Backbone atoms as SQL, in Angstrom:
CREATE TABLE atoms (id INTEGER PRIMARY KEY, chain TEXT, resi INTEGER, resn TEXT, atom TEXT, x REAL, y REAL, z REAL);
INSERT INTO atoms VALUES
  (1, 'A', 1, 'UNK', 'N', 9.699, -22.068, -11.954),
  (2, 'A', 1, 'UNK', 'CA', 8.587, -21.172, -12.249),
  (3, 'A', 1, 'UNK', 'C', 8.918, -20.317, -13.462),
  (4, 'A', 2, 'UNK', 'N', 7.928, -20.030, -14.215),
  (5, 'A', 2, 'UNK', 'CA', 8.014, -19.190, -15.398),
  (6, 'A', 2, 'UNK', 'C', 8.456, -17.782, -14.999),
  (7, 'A', 3, 'UNK', 'N', 9.231, -17.112, -15.845),
  (8, 'A', 3, 'UNK', 'CA', 9.716, -15.767, -15.521),
  (9, 'A', 3, 'UNK', 'C', 8.565, -14.775, -15.356),
  (10, 'A', 4, 'UNK', 'N', 7.464, -14.995, -16.060),
  (11, 'A', 4, 'UNK', 'CA', 6.307, -14.107, -15.918),
  (12, 'A', 4, 'UNK', 'C', 5.692, -14.235, -14.526),
  (13, 'A', 5, 'UNK', 'N', 5.671, -15.444, -14.022),
  (14, 'A', 5, 'UNK', 'CA', 5.133, -15.677, -12.678),
  (15, 'A', 5, 'UNK', 'C', 6.052, -15.044, -11.641),
  (16, 'A', 6, 'UNK', 'N', 7.352, -15.168, -11.840),
  (17, 'A', 6, 'UNK', 'CA', 8.320, -14.570, -10.924),
  (18, 'A', 6, 'UNK', 'C', 8.161, -13.048, -10.910),
  (19, 'A', 7, 'UNK', 'N', 8.007, -12.441, -12.073),
  (20, 'A', 7, 'UNK', 'CA', 7.826, -10.989, -12.140),
  (21, 'A', 7, 'UNK', 'C', 6.533, -10.564, -11.439),
  (22, 'A', 8, 'UNK', 'N', 5.488, -11.343, -11.622),
  (23, 'A', 8, 'UNK', 'CA', 4.217, -11.056, -10.955),
  (24, 'A', 8, 'UNK', 'C', 4.380, -11.116, -9.443),
  (25, 'A', 9, 'UNK', 'N', 5.105, -12.111, -8.969),
  (26, 'A', 9, 'UNK', 'CA', 5.341, -12.242, -7.525),
  (27, 'A', 9, 'UNK', 'C', 6.172, -11.083, -6.987),
  (28, 'A', 10, 'UNK', 'N', 7.143, -10.623, -7.767),
  (29, 'A', 10, 'UNK', 'CA', 7.969, -9.488, -7.348),
  (30, 'A', 10, 'UNK', 'C', 7.112, -8.231, -7.213),
  (31, 'A', 11, 'UNK', 'N', 6.231, -8.012, -8.187),
  (32, 'A', 11, 'UNK', 'CA', 5.325, -6.859, -8.119),
  (33, 'A', 11, 'UNK', 'C', 4.494, -6.923, -6.850),
  (34, 'A', 12, 'UNK', 'N', 3.906, -8.087, -6.562),
  (35, 'A', 12, 'UNK', 'CA', 3.074, -8.225, -5.364),
  (36, 'A', 12, 'UNK', 'C', 3.886, -8.063, -4.084),
  (37, 'A', 13, 'UNK', 'N', 5.140, -8.518, -4.092),
  (38, 'A', 13, 'UNK', 'CA', 5.982, -8.360, -2.907),
  (39, 'A', 13, 'UNK', 'C', 6.250, -6.879, -2.626),
  (40, 'A', 14, 'UNK', 'N', 6.635, -6.128, -3.657),
  (41, 'A', 14, 'UNK', 'CA', 6.947, -4.705, -3.490),
  (42, 'A', 14, 'UNK', 'C', 5.704, -3.929, -3.070),
  (43, 'A', 15, 'UNK', 'N', 4.597, -4.165, -3.772),
  (44, 'A', 15, 'UNK', 'CA', 3.365, -3.447, -3.433),
  (45, 'A', 15, 'UNK', 'C', 2.837, -3.899, -2.070),
  (46, 'A', 16, 'UNK', 'N', 3.004, -5.157, -1.737),
  (47, 'A', 16, 'UNK', 'CA', 2.600, -5.642, -0.421),
  (48, 'A', 16, 'UNK', 'C', 3.360, -4.939, 0.690),
  (49, 'A', 17, 'UNK', 'N', 4.633, -4.675, 0.471),
  (50, 'A', 17, 'UNK', 'CA', 5.441, -3.941, 1.449),
  (51, 'A', 17, 'UNK', 'C', 4.909, -2.516, 1.607),
  (52, 'A', 18, 'UNK', 'N', 4.606, -1.862, 0.488),
  (53, 'A', 18, 'UNK', 'CA', 4.064, -0.496, 0.527),
  (54, 'A', 18, 'UNK', 'C', 2.722, -0.475, 1.246),
  (55, 'A', 19, 'UNK', 'N', 1.867, -1.441, 0.925),
  (56, 'A', 19, 'UNK', 'CA', 0.550, -1.516, 1.564),
  (57, 'A', 19, 'UNK', 'C', 0.686, -1.757, 3.069),
  (58, 'A', 20, 'UNK', 'N', 1.625, -2.601, 3.459),
  (59, 'A', 20, 'UNK', 'CA', 1.843, -2.860, 4.884),
  (60, 'A', 20, 'UNK', 'C', 2.289, -1.583, 5.603),
  (61, 'A', 21, 'UNK', 'N', 3.185, -0.816, 4.986),
  (62, 'A', 21, 'UNK', 'CA', 3.618, 0.460, 5.574),
  (63, 'A', 21, 'UNK', 'C', 2.438, 1.410, 5.744),
  (64, 'A', 22, 'UNK', 'N', 1.603, 1.495, 4.716),
  (65, 'A', 22, 'UNK', 'CA', 0.442, 2.381, 4.779),
  (66, 'A', 22, 'UNK', 'C', -0.558, 1.915, 5.838),
  (67, 'A', 23, 'UNK', 'N', -0.727, 0.611, 5.969),
  (68, 'A', 23, 'UNK', 'CA', -1.644, 0.087, 6.983),
  (69, 'A', 23, 'UNK', 'C', -1.136, 0.396, 8.389),
  (70, 'A', 24, 'UNK', 'N', 0.169, 0.277, 8.600),
  (71, 'A', 24, 'UNK', 'CA', 0.757, 0.634, 9.896),
  (72, 'A', 24, 'UNK', 'C', 0.559, 2.126, 10.153),
  (73, 'A', 25, 'UNK', 'N', 0.724, 2.940, 9.113),
  (74, 'A', 25, 'UNK', 'CA', 0.507, 4.390, 9.234),
  (75, 'A', 25, 'UNK', 'C', -0.921, 4.689, 9.680),
  (76, 'A', 26, 'UNK', 'N', -1.902, 4.051, 9.027),
  (77, 'A', 26, 'UNK', 'CA', -3.311, 4.256, 9.381),
  (78, 'A', 26, 'UNK', 'C', -3.538, 3.890, 10.845),
  (79, 'A', 27, 'UNK', 'N', -3.007, 2.750, 11.249),
  (80, 'A', 27, 'UNK', 'CA', -3.181, 2.281, 12.619),
  (81, 'A', 27, 'UNK', 'C', -2.549, 3.244, 13.629),
  (82, 'A', 28, 'UNK', 'N', -1.329, 3.671, 13.363),
  (83, 'A', 28, 'UNK', 'CA', -0.641, 4.585, 14.280),
  (84, 'A', 28, 'UNK', 'C', -1.373, 5.920, 14.393),
  (85, 'A', 29, 'UNK', 'N', -1.848, 6.436, 13.263),
  (86, 'A', 29, 'UNK', 'CA', -2.583, 7.701, 13.293),
  (87, 'A', 29, 'UNK', 'C', -3.920, 7.546, 14.011),
  (88, 'A', 30, 'UNK', 'N', -4.597, 6.424, 13.790),
  (89, 'A', 30, 'UNK', 'CA', -5.880, 6.195, 14.451),
  (90, 'A', 30, 'UNK', 'C', -5.727, 6.083, 15.959),
  (91, 'A', 31, 'UNK', 'N', -4.618, 5.521, 16.390),
  (92, 'A', 31, 'UNK', 'CA', -4.399, 5.331, 17.820),
  (93, 'A', 31, 'UNK', 'C', -3.704, 6.529, 18.474),
  (94, 'A', 32, 'UNK', 'N', -3.399, 7.561, 17.679),
  (95, 'A', 32, 'UNK', 'CA', -2.768, 8.764, 18.231),
  (96, 'A', 32, 'UNK', 'C', -1.356, 8.516, 18.710),
  (97, 'A', 33, 'UNK', 'N', -0.584, 7.752, 17.945),
  (98, 'A', 33, 'UNK', 'CA', 0.791, 7.408, 18.340),
  (99, 'A', 33, 'UNK', 'C', 1.639, 8.665, 18.533),
  (100, 'A', 34, 'UNK', 'N', 2.588, 8.585, 19.458),
  (101, 'A', 34, 'UNK', 'CA', 3.478, 9.686, 19.797),
  (102, 'A', 34, 'UNK', 'C', 4.447, 9.950, 18.645),
  (103, 'A', 35, 'UNK', 'N', 4.335, 11.129, 18.043),
  (104, 'A', 35, 'UNK', 'CA', 5.182, 11.479, 16.896),
  (105, 'A', 35, 'UNK', 'C', 6.651, 11.684, 17.296),
  (106, 'A', 36, 'UNK', 'N', 6.911, 11.808, 18.582),
  (107, 'A', 36, 'UNK', 'CA', 8.293, 11.966, 19.039),
  (108, 'A', 36, 'UNK', 'C', 9.041, 10.641, 19.091),
  (109, 'A', 37, 'UNK', 'N', 8.318, 9.531, 18.969),
  (110, 'A', 37, 'UNK', 'CA', 8.941, 8.212, 18.956),
  (111, 'A', 37, 'UNK', 'C', 9.690, 8.022, 17.636),
  (112, 'A', 38, 'UNK', 'N', 10.878, 7.489, 17.722),
  (113, 'A', 38, 'UNK', 'CA', 11.691, 7.265, 16.527),
  (114, 'A', 38, 'UNK', 'C', 11.024, 6.345, 15.516),
  (115, 'A', 39, 'UNK', 'N', 10.425, 5.261, 16.016),
  (116, 'A', 39, 'UNK', 'CA', 9.762, 4.302, 15.126),
  (117, 'A', 39, 'UNK', 'C', 8.579, 4.952, 14.420),
  (118, 'A', 40, 'UNK', 'N', 7.751, 5.670, 15.178),
  (119, 'A', 40, 'UNK', 'CA', 6.569, 6.315, 14.611),
  (120, 'A', 40, 'UNK', 'C', 6.994, 7.348, 13.568),
  (121, 'A', 41, 'UNK', 'N', 7.978, 8.146, 13.889),
  (122, 'A', 41, 'UNK', 'CA', 8.479, 9.151, 12.956),
  (123, 'A', 41, 'UNK', 'C', 9.014, 8.500, 11.683),
  (124, 'A', 42, 'UNK', 'N', 9.741, 7.391, 11.835),
  (125, 'A', 42, 'UNK', 'CA', 10.281, 6.656, 10.681),
  (126, 'A', 42, 'UNK', 'C', 9.149, 6.149, 9.780),
  (127, 'A', 43, 'UNK', 'N', 8.121, 5.546, 10.373),
  (128, 'A', 43, 'UNK', 'CA', 6.989, 5.019, 9.595),
  (129, 'A', 43, 'UNK', 'C', 6.261, 6.157, 8.891),
  (130, 'A', 44, 'UNK', 'N', 6.034, 7.265, 9.586),
  (131, 'A', 44, 'UNK', 'CA', 5.349, 8.402, 8.967),
  (132, 'A', 44, 'UNK', 'C', 6.154, 8.964, 7.798),
  (133, 'A', 45, 'UNK', 'N', 7.457, 9.086, 7.975),
  (134, 'A', 45, 'UNK', 'CA', 8.305, 9.636, 6.912),
  (135, 'A', 45, 'UNK', 'C', 8.337, 8.717, 5.695),
  (136, 'A', 46, 'UNK', 'N', 8.498, 7.424, 5.950),
  (137, 'A', 46, 'UNK', 'CA', 8.591, 6.459, 4.850),
  (138, 'A', 46, 'UNK', 'C', 7.260, 6.286, 4.128),
  (139, 'A', 47, 'UNK', 'N', 6.189, 6.156, 4.869),
  (140, 'A', 47, 'UNK', 'CA', 4.886, 5.916, 4.255),
  (141, 'A', 47, 'UNK', 'C', 4.265, 7.191, 3.698),
  (142, 'A', 48, 'UNK', 'N', 4.682, 8.341, 4.204),
  (143, 'A', 48, 'UNK', 'CA', 4.146, 9.609, 3.730),
  (144, 'A', 48, 'UNK', 'C', 4.393, 9.842, 2.253),
  (145, 'A', 49, 'UNK', 'N', 5.509, 9.322, 1.760),
  (146, 'A', 49, 'UNK', 'CA', 5.838, 9.434, 0.335),
  (147, 'A', 49, 'UNK', 'C', 4.768, 8.744, -0.513),
  (148, 'A', 50, 'UNK', 'N', 4.295, 7.603, -0.049),
  (149, 'A', 50, 'UNK', 'CA', 3.313, 6.826, -0.819),
  (150, 'A', 50, 'UNK', 'C', 1.888, 7.348, -0.639),
  (151, 'A', 51, 'UNK', 'N', 1.622, 8.010, 0.475),
  (152, 'A', 51, 'UNK', 'CA', 0.291, 8.563, 0.730),
  (153, 'A', 51, 'UNK', 'C', 0.124, 9.959, 0.132),
  (154, 'A', 52, 'UNK', 'N', 1.221, 10.659, -0.102),
  (155, 'A', 52, 'UNK', 'CA', 1.180, 12.061, -0.540),
  (156, 'A', 52, 'UNK', 'C', 0.305, 12.328, -1.768),
  (157, 'A', 53, 'UNK', 'N', 0.333, 11.497, -2.812),
  (158, 'A', 53, 'UNK', 'CA', -0.493, 11.808, -3.987),
  (159, 'A', 53, 'UNK', 'C', -2.000, 11.786, -3.710),
  (160, 'A', 54, 'UNK', 'N', -2.402, 11.236, -2.580),
  (161, 'A', 54, 'UNK', 'CA', -3.819, 11.059, -2.295),
  (162, 'A', 54, 'UNK', 'C', -4.334, 11.984, -1.183),
  (163, 'A', 55, 'UNK', 'N', -3.478, 12.880, -0.720),
  (164, 'A', 55, 'UNK', 'CA', -3.861, 13.809, 0.343),
  (165, 'A', 55, 'UNK', 'C', -4.919, 14.778, -0.189),
  (166, 'A', 56, 'UNK', 'N', -5.888, 15.083, 0.645),
  (167, 'A', 56, 'UNK', 'CA', -6.974, 16.029, 0.362),
  (168, 'A', 56, 'UNK', 'C', -7.999, 15.541, -0.665),
  (169, 'A', 57, 'UNK', 'N', -8.021, 14.266, -0.978),
  (170, 'A', 57, 'UNK', 'CA', -9.090, 13.743, -1.833),
  (171, 'A', 57, 'UNK', 'C', -10.394, 13.759, -1.046),
  (172, 'A', 58, 'UNK', 'N', -10.337, 13.273, 0.184),
  (173, 'A', 58, 'UNK', 'CA', -11.486, 13.276, 1.084),
  (174, 'A', 58, 'UNK', 'C', -11.104, 14.010, 2.361),
  (175, 'A', 59, 'UNK', 'N', -12.071, 14.632, 3.013),
  (176, 'A', 59, 'UNK', 'CA', -11.736, 15.229, 4.306),
  (177, 'A', 59, 'UNK', 'C', -11.403, 14.133, 5.314),
  (178, 'A', 60, 'UNK', 'N', -10.363, 14.358, 6.084),
  (179, 'A', 60, 'UNK', 'CA', -9.939, 13.364, 7.069),
  (180, 'A', 60, 'UNK', 'C', -10.488, 13.739, 8.431),
  (181, 'A', 61, 'UNK', 'N', -11.377, 12.911, 8.979),
  (182, 'A', 61, 'UNK', 'CA', -11.937, 13.235, 10.287),
  (183, 'A', 61, 'UNK', 'C', -10.893, 13.158, 11.400),
  (184, 'A', 62, 'UNK', 'N', -10.921, 14.145, 12.287),
  (185, 'A', 62, 'UNK', 'CA', -10.015, 14.182, 13.422),
  (186, 'A', 62, 'UNK', 'C', -10.846, 14.156, 14.702),
  (187, 'A', 63, 'UNK', 'N', -10.443, 13.308, 15.614),
  (188, 'A', 63, 'UNK', 'CA', -11.113, 13.187, 16.901),
  (189, 'A', 63, 'UNK', 'C', -10.080, 13.464, 17.982),
  (190, 'A', 64, 'UNK', 'N', -9.902, 14.730, 18.328),
  (191, 'A', 64, 'UNK', 'CA', -8.867, 15.085, 19.289),
  (192, 'A', 64, 'UNK', 'C', -7.503, 14.804, 18.686),
  (193, 'A', 65, 'UNK', 'N', -6.716, 13.973, 19.329),
  (194, 'A', 65, 'UNK', 'CA', -5.408, 13.618, 18.779),
  (195, 'A', 65, 'UNK', 'C', -5.492, 12.405, 17.855),
  (196, 'A', 66, 'UNK', 'N', -6.661, 11.784, 17.765),
  (197, 'A', 66, 'UNK', 'CA', -6.848, 10.621, 16.910),
  (198, 'A', 66, 'UNK', 'C', -7.287, 11.086, 15.522),
  (199, 'A', 67, 'UNK', 'N', -6.740, 10.440, 14.502),
  (200, 'A', 67, 'UNK', 'CA', -6.901, 10.917, 13.136),
  (201, 'A', 67, 'UNK', 'C', -7.115, 9.721, 12.217),
  (202, 'A', 68, 'UNK', 'N', -8.140, 9.787, 11.376),
  (203, 'A', 68, 'UNK', 'CA', -8.351, 8.722, 10.389),
  (204, 'A', 68, 'UNK', 'C', -7.789, 9.192, 9.060),
  (205, 'A', 69, 'UNK', 'N', -6.724, 8.559, 8.603),
  (206, 'A', 69, 'UNK', 'CA', -5.988, 8.979, 7.413),
  (207, 'A', 69, 'UNK', 'C', -6.632, 8.408, 6.153),
  (208, 'A', 70, 'UNK', 'N', -7.561, 9.165, 5.580),
  (209, 'A', 70, 'UNK', 'CA', -8.247, 8.697, 4.377),
  (210, 'A', 70, 'UNK', 'C', -7.294, 8.600, 3.187),
  (211, 'A', 71, 'UNK', 'N', -6.273, 9.441, 3.154),
  (212, 'A', 71, 'UNK', 'CA', -5.308, 9.397, 2.049),
  (213, 'A', 71, 'UNK', 'C', -4.611, 8.042, 1.996),
  (214, 'A', 72, 'UNK', 'N', -4.229, 7.507, 3.142),
  (215, 'A', 72, 'UNK', 'CA', -3.551, 6.208, 3.164),
  (216, 'A', 72, 'UNK', 'C', -4.494, 5.072, 2.787),
  (217, 'A', 73, 'UNK', 'N', -5.754, 5.178, 3.181),
  (218, 'A', 73, 'UNK', 'CA', -6.725, 4.137, 2.818),
  (219, 'A', 73, 'UNK', 'C', -6.945, 4.134, 1.309),
  (220, 'A', 74, 'UNK', 'N', -7.096, 5.304, 0.719),
  (221, 'A', 74, 'UNK', 'CA', -7.246, 5.400, -0.737),
  (222, 'A', 74, 'UNK', 'C', -5.980, 4.877, -1.413),
  (223, 'A', 75, 'UNK', 'N', -4.819, 5.230, -0.885),
  (224, 'A', 75, 'UNK', 'CA', -3.552, 4.765, -1.457),
  (225, 'A', 75, 'UNK', 'C', -3.463, 3.241, -1.436),
  (226, 'A', 76, 'UNK', 'N', -3.888, 2.613, -0.346),
  (227, 'A', 76, 'UNK', 'CA', -3.860, 1.149, -0.254),
  (228, 'A', 76, 'UNK', 'C', -4.698, 0.536, -1.370),
  (229, 'A', 77, 'UNK', 'N', -5.901, 1.061, -1.570),
  (230, 'A', 77, 'UNK', 'CA', -6.787, 0.530, -2.613),
  (231, 'A', 77, 'UNK', 'C', -6.184, 0.743, -4.007),
  (232, 'A', 78, 'UNK', 'N', -5.684, 1.940, -4.273),
  (233, 'A', 78, 'UNK', 'CA', -5.123, 2.253, -5.588),
  (234, 'A', 78, 'UNK', 'C', -3.889, 1.398, -5.876),
  (235, 'A', 79, 'UNK', 'N', -2.983, 1.292, -4.906),
  (236, 'A', 79, 'UNK', 'CA', -1.774, 0.493, -5.137),
  (237, 'A', 79, 'UNK', 'C', -2.106, -0.992, -5.328),
  (238, 'A', 80, 'UNK', 'N', -3.089, -1.487, -4.613),
  (239, 'A', 80, 'UNK', 'CA', -3.501, -2.883, -4.793),
  (240, 'A', 80, 'UNK', 'C', -4.071, -3.100, -6.189),
  (241, 'A', 81, 'UNK', 'N', -4.879, -2.171, -6.670),
  (242, 'A', 81, 'UNK', 'CA', -5.434, -2.286, -8.022),
  (243, 'A', 81, 'UNK', 'C', -4.348, -2.196, -9.085),
  (244, 'A', 82, 'UNK', 'N', -3.388, -1.305, -8.892),
  (245, 'A', 82, 'UNK', 'CA', -2.276, -1.189, -9.836),
  (246, 'A', 82, 'UNK', 'C', -1.463, -2.477, -9.864),
  (247, 'A', 83, 'UNK', 'N', -1.171, -3.032, -8.684),
  (248, 'A', 83, 'UNK', 'CA', -0.408, -4.288, -8.618),
  (249, 'A', 83, 'UNK', 'C', -1.166, -5.416, -9.307),
  (250, 'A', 84, 'UNK', 'N', -2.471, -5.470, -9.064),
  (251, 'A', 84, 'UNK', 'CA', -3.282, -6.506, -9.712),
  (252, 'A', 84, 'UNK', 'C', -3.205, -6.364, -11.229),
  (253, 'A', 85, 'UNK', 'N', -3.343, -5.141, -11.726),
  (254, 'A', 85, 'UNK', 'CA', -3.285, -4.910, -13.172),
  (255, 'A', 85, 'UNK', 'C', -1.938, -5.266, -13.767),
  (256, 'A', 86, 'UNK', 'N', -0.860, -4.855, -13.104),
  (257, 'A', 86, 'UNK', 'CA', 0.483, -5.168, -13.613),
  (258, 'A', 86, 'UNK', 'C', 0.738, -6.670, -13.587),
  (259, 'A', 87, 'UNK', 'N', 0.340, -7.337, -12.507),
  (260, 'A', 87, 'UNK', 'CA', 0.582, -8.784, -12.421),
  (261, 'A', 87, 'UNK', 'C', -0.237, -9.526, -13.473),
  (262, 'A', 88, 'UNK', 'N', -1.424, -9.030, -13.791),
  (263, 'A', 88, 'UNK', 'CA', -2.231, -9.650, -14.849),
  (264, 'A', 88, 'UNK', 'C', -1.567, -9.487, -16.208),
  (265, 'A', 89, 'UNK', 'N', -0.902, -8.365, -16.424),
  (266, 'A', 89, 'UNK', 'CA', -0.198, -8.162, -17.696),
  (267, 'A', 89, 'UNK', 'C', 0.889, -9.209, -17.912),
  (268, 'A', 90, 'UNK', 'N', 1.550, -9.603, -16.831),
  (269, 'A', 90, 'UNK', 'CA', 2.612, -10.610, -16.953),
  (270, 'A', 90, 'UNK', 'C', 2.060, -11.979, -17.325),
  (271, 'A', 91, 'UNK', 'N', 0.841, -12.268, -16.929),
  (272, 'A', 91, 'UNK', 'CA', 0.294, -13.608, -17.159),
  (273, 'A', 91, 'UNK', 'C', -0.791, -13.635, -18.232),
  (274, 'A', 92, 'UNK', 'N', -0.965, -12.548, -18.976),
  (275, 'A', 92, 'UNK', 'CA', -1.999, -12.484, -20.005),
  (276, 'A', 92, 'UNK', 'C', -1.841, -13.523, -21.098),
  (277, 'A', 93, 'UNK', 'N', -0.649, -13.703, -21.573),
  (278, 'A', 93, 'UNK', 'CA', -0.418, -14.604, -22.714),
  (279, 'A', 93, 'UNK', 'C', 0.013, -16.003, -22.295),
  (280, 'A', 94, 'UNK', 'N', -0.369, -16.400, -21.100),
  (281, 'A', 94, 'UNK', 'CA', -0.025, -17.720, -20.610),
  (282, 'A', 94, 'UNK', 'C', -0.797, -18.766, -21.423),
  (283, 'A', 95, 'UNK', 'N', -0.169, -19.877, -21.784),
  (284, 'A', 95, 'UNK', 'CA', -0.869, -20.925, -22.538),
  (285, 'A', 95, 'UNK', 'C', -2.122, -21.420, -21.815),
  (286, 'A', 96, 'UNK', 'N', -3.124, -21.849, -22.559),
  (287, 'A', 96, 'UNK', 'CA', -4.441, -22.197, -22.029),
  (288, 'A', 96, 'UNK', 'C', -4.392, -23.255, -20.916),
  (289, 'A', 97, 'UNK', 'N', -3.602, -24.296, -21.036),
  (290, 'A', 97, 'UNK', 'CA', -3.592, -25.360, -20.047),
  (291, 'A', 97, 'UNK', 'C', -2.615, -25.158, -18.908),
  (292, 'A', 98, 'UNK', 'N', -1.992, -24.003, -18.819),
  (293, 'A', 98, 'UNK', 'CA', -0.974, -23.763, -17.818),
  (294, 'A', 98, 'UNK', 'C', -1.573, -23.726, -16.403),
  (295, 'A', 99, 'UNK', 'N', -0.869, -24.359, -15.461),
  (296, 'A', 99, 'UNK', 'CA', -1.332, -24.405, -14.075),
  (297, 'A', 99, 'UNK', 'C', -0.458, -23.549, -13.176),
  (298, 'A', 100, 'UNK', 'N', 0.477, -22.756, -13.733),
  (299, 'A', 100, 'UNK', 'CA', 1.322, -21.877, -12.911),
  (300, 'A', 100, 'UNK', 'C', 0.454, -20.884, -12.176),
  (301, 'A', 101, 'UNK', 'N', 0.835, -20.613, -10.938),
  (302, 'A', 101, 'UNK', 'CA', 0.079, -19.637, -10.127),
  (303, 'A', 101, 'UNK', 'C', 0.980, -18.486, -9.784);
């Protein structure tokens, strides 16, 4: 595989990992997961770094202990768009007949 394709795949792998963490965060918050659990605390701490820039963009509705984390949803969309843009930069100058994916 071409080095540009490899770099594009690496970008998608890293951003895919971040998006997966954020999706787990959204799910745990929506289901009111116990914050005293080690796993839940670990996911919140790790994913909170990636969600932090998007906090307070939209009001986050709270239903008792259940919480819809709009910051993480916005972060997922933004990181996916950034990954798409970066991966496109790697393959912009690909020759016309190239079939690399």
